[in-house]
N, C-alpha and C positions, 0 to 999 in steps of 0.2 A: 614460597620462595625456595629457589635451589642455586647450584651451580652448576653449570655445562662447563665439563673441561673432560678431554680424552687424559684417563690416567690407568698407569698399571697398576692390579691390585697385588698384593705381597704373594698369589698364585700364578701371577703372570698373564691375568684377564683383564681386557680392556674394559675399564668402567667409565661412562662418560656424565652420569647424573647423581650430583651429591647434595644431600640435605641434612641440615641440624635435625636430629629427631631428640635430642636431650640435653638440655642444660642444667648442671648443677653448681650452685653459687652459695658458698658458705661466707658469710659477711664477718663471723667474729674471725675463722683464720685468713681470711683474704685469700681462698683459694675459688677459681672456676675450673670447670671441666666442659668441654663442649664435644657430644657424641656428633659424630658424623657417620650417616649410612649412606653408601655407593650401591649405585645399581647399573645393570649393562647400560639401560637405557632411560630416557623418559618415558617411552611407552611401557617399559618393563614395568615401571612406578606407576603407571596411569593405569596397567593391567593388574594393579595389586601383589606383583611377585615380590619376594623377600629379597631385602637387598644381599648382594655377595658379598659386601665386606662391610663391618662398623667397627670405627675405632674412637677412642677416647682421645682428648687431647687436651694436656694440662695447660692453663693459660698462666704466663708468668706471673708471679705476683706483682712484677713493675708495671704490668698491665689491667692489672685489677680494678682500678679506677675507672678505665673505660665502660666497664659492665655495671658498675655500682648504681649509677643513676641513669640509666639508658635501657631502651628494649634491649635485652640481652641476645636475643635471637638474632634481630637487625644486626647488633653491633658485631655478633659472632661471626656473620659471616663477611662483614669487613675484614673484621681481624685474620678472618682466615685467609684470605686474599693478600692482604698485605704482610703475614707471618708465615705462613707455612707454604714449606716448597713443594711446589706442582699446581697450586691455587692462583698462583700469580697468572695474570693475562686469561683470565676465566670470566665467561657472560655470565650474566644474573639471568635467571629465570624465575620471573614474577606471574606466573602462570599459578594457579591454585590447582594441584592436581591432587584430586579426591577418588579416583580410580574410576574407569570408564566400564570396566568389565563385570557383570553383575550377575549373580546367579540367577538362572530361568526362575521364574514366579511360576508358582504352581494356581492354575485357575479353575473354581471350584465351579462347577455346575447350578445354577440359580435352581434347578427344578428341585 
């Protein structure tokens, strides 16, 4: 899953494809951090380009319970859209993008 929304990076580059790449939950201290990677486009992600920006967003302790007993990644997308400026009114992308660009394979001559 990912979020599709045109947003400006800190360098002024328009990024439109955002996905959670990591989620850190500390149940003892009740802290959660969402790592969001942003790409130029969905096609850039599909072609295995590196994200142009990665940010860690700390979830307030008051929202920790939302993540404690749910799928943290799915909840993370919902939380981002409800709580982080810029992610409101975004579209969900449910496609699984594993990358469509592959290195050319070498064919061996069977002889």
